[in-house]
C-alpha positions as CSV (number, residue, x, y, z in Angstrom):
1,M,-31.4,50.5,-4.0
2,L,-29.5,49.5,-0.8
3,K,-32.2,51.1,1.3
4,E,-34.8,49.0,-0.5
5,I,-32.7,45.8,0.0
6,F,-32.3,46.5,3.7
7,T,-36.0,47.3,4.0
8,Y,-36.7,43.8,2.6
9,G,-34.3,42.5,5.1
10,S,-36.2,44.1,7.9
11,F,-39.1,41.8,7.4
12,A,-37.1,39.1,9.3
13,P,-38.7,37.5,12.3
14,T,-38.0,39.5,15.4
15,H,-38.9,38.8,19.0
16,Y,-41.1,41.4,20.6
17,M,-40.7,43.5,17.3
18,K,-37.4,44.8,18.6
19,E,-35.8,44.8,15.1
20,P,-32.3,44.7,16.8
21,W,-30.2,45.0,13.6
22,K,-28.2,48.2,12.9
23,I,-26.0,48.9,10.0
24,K,-22.9,51.0,9.4
25,L,-22.5,51.3,5.6
26,Y,-18.9,52.1,4.5
27,Q,-18.6,53.4,1.0
28,K,-16.6,55.9,-1.1
29,E,-14.2,57.7,1.3
30,G,-15.7,56.0,4.3
31,K,-14.1,52.7,3.2
32,Y,-10.7,54.1,4.2
33,L,-11.6,54.4,7.9
34,F,-13.0,50.9,7.8
35,I,-10.1,49.3,6.0
36,N,-7.5,51.0,8.1
37,A,-9.3,49.7,11.3
38,I,-9.2,46.2,9.8
39,I,-5.5,46.4,9.0
40,A,-4.7,47.8,12.5
41,S,-6.8,44.9,14.0
42,Y,-5.0,42.3,12.0
43,K,-1.7,43.6,13.3
44,R,-2.9,43.6,16.9
45,I,-4.2,40.1,16.7
46,G,-1.1,38.8,14.9
47,M,-2.5,38.1,11.5
48,L,-0.1,40.7,10.0
49,K,3.4,41.5,11.2
50,E,4.0,44.9,12.7
51,N,7.2,45.6,10.7
52,D,8.2,47.3,7.4
53,D,9.2,44.0,5.8
54,P,8.5,44.4,2.0
55,K,6.5,41.2,1.9
56,T,4.3,42.4,4.7
57,L,3.8,45.8,3.1
58,K,3.0,44.2,-0.2
59,M,0.4,42.0,1.5
60,I,-1.2,45.0,3.3
61,D,-1.3,46.9,0.0
62,S,-2.9,44.0,-1.7
63,M,-5.5,43.6,1.0
64,K,-6.3,47.3,0.9
65,N,-6.7,47.3,-2.9
66,F,-8.9,44.3,-2.7
67,M,-11.2,45.8,-0.1
68,L,-11.3,49.2,-1.8
69,E,-12.6,47.6,-5.0
70,I,-15.7,46.4,-3.1
71,P,-18.2,49.2,-3.5
72,H,-19.9,48.8,-0.1
73,H,-19.1,47.2,3.2
74,A,-22.1,46.9,5.5
75,L,-21.2,46.2,9.2
76,V,-24.3,44.7,10.8
77,Y,-24.4,44.9,14.6
78,F,-26.8,44.8,17.5
79,A,-27.1,45.8,21.2
80,K,-26.0,42.9,23.5
81,E,-28.7,41.6,25.8
82,R,-27.5,40.5,29.2
83,D,-30.0,37.6,29.4
84,P,-28.5,34.7,27.4
85,V,-31.8,33.6,26.0
86,R,-32.7,37.2,24.8
87,Y,-29.1,37.5,23.3
88,E,-29.7,34.4,21.2
89,E,-33.1,35.6,20.1
90,E,-31.6,38.9,19.0
91,Y,-28.7,37.3,17.2
92,A,-31.1,34.9,15.4
93,S,-33.2,37.9,14.3
94,V,-30.1,39.7,13.0
95,C,-29.0,36.6,11.1
96,A,-32.5,36.3,9.5
97,F,-32.3,40.0,8.6
98,I,-28.9,39.4,6.9
99,Q,-30.3,36.4,4.9
100,N,-33.4,38.3,3.8
101,A,-31.2,41.2,2.7
102,Q,-29.0,38.8,0.7
103,L,-32.0,37.2,-1.0
104,A,-33.4,40.7,-1.8
105,A,-30.0,41.8,-3.1
106,W,-29.8,38.9,-5.5
107,S,-33.2,39.8,-7.0
108,Y,-31.5,43.2,-8.0
109,N,-28.5,41.3,-9.3
110,V,-26.4,42.6,-6.5
111,G,-24.0,40.3,-4.8
112,M,-23.8,40.4,-1.0
113,L,-21.2,38.2,0.7
114,W,-21.7,37.5,4.4
115,T,-18.4,37.5,6.1
116,I,-17.4,36.7,9.7
117,T,-13.8,37.6,10.3
118,P,-11.4,37.8,13.3
119,Y,-11.3,41.6,13.5
120,M,-15.0,41.5,14.4
121,H,-14.0,40.0,17.8
122,D,-11.3,42.6,18.5
123,P,-12.7,45.1,21.1
124,E,-10.2,47.8,19.8
125,F,-11.5,47.4,16.3
126,V,-15.1,47.7,17.6
127,R,-14.0,50.9,19.4
128,E,-12.3,52.3,16.3
129,I,-15.5,52.1,14.4
130,G,-17.4,53.9,17.1
131,L,-19.0,51.2,19.1
132,D,-18.5,49.8,22.6
133,S,-17.8,46.1,22.6
134,N,-19.3,45.7,26.0
135,N,-22.6,46.9,24.7
136,Y,-22.6,45.9,21.0
137,K,-22.0,42.7,19.0
138,V,-20.8,42.8,15.4
139,A,-22.7,40.1,13.7
140,A,-21.3,40.2,10.2
141,V,-19.8,42.3,7.5
142,L,-21.5,42.2,4.1
143,Q,-19.4,42.9,1.1
144,I,-21.8,44.4,-1.5
145,G,-21.4,45.0,-5.2
146,Y,-22.1,43.7,-8.7
147,P,-20.3,40.4,-9.2
148,K,-18.2,40.1,-12.3
149,K,-19.6,36.6,-12.9
150,T,-22.4,34.6,-11.4
151,P,-21.0,32.1,-8.9
152,R,-21.6,28.5,-9.8
153,K,-24.4,26.7,-8.0
154,K,-23.1,24.8,-5.0
155,E,-24.8,21.5,-4.5
156,R,-26.4,20.8,-1.1
157,T,-26.7,17.7,0.9
158,N,-30.0,15.9,0.3
159,I,-32.3,17.0,3.1
160,E,-33.2,13.4,3.9
161,Q,-29.7,13.0,5.3
162,K,-30.4,15.9,7.7
163,L,-34.0,15.2,8.6
164,E,-35.1,12.9,11.4
165,I,-38.8,12.4,11.6
166,I,-40.2,11.2,14.9
167,E,-43.7,9.9,15.0
């Protein structure tokens, strides 16, 4: 099913048909590698203390348990372009891919939460998951599974407040 969902995602607009998105899907035992890299990153960047304080250990245990309950973690990344215009084009395509995948997932009653977190910007985290941060950009991590309950609808601002028509 995830292959189908990501296939729908791949119909996103893409400049020069480059389809820049790539996915590392962490599930089952693979989640441990991913979660341990996250915890190590949070320690490096100061979001978690580097000590054996019981409060810190309890927080780490709670974080690990929470992340292990999520069936799939999809890390979406792409090769960095040196040209800033091309970089933005690739990033925009990857974001469209993610949105398409989220919409497709919901049609299967699968929840897909798009997250952007500090560890994604930690070069050591990127190295620990097998990428070179000089050459690849982590765009998002998608937390995927069947939601226990359907989230409530979130109202949006009336588009007329955002739209400026110039004639």
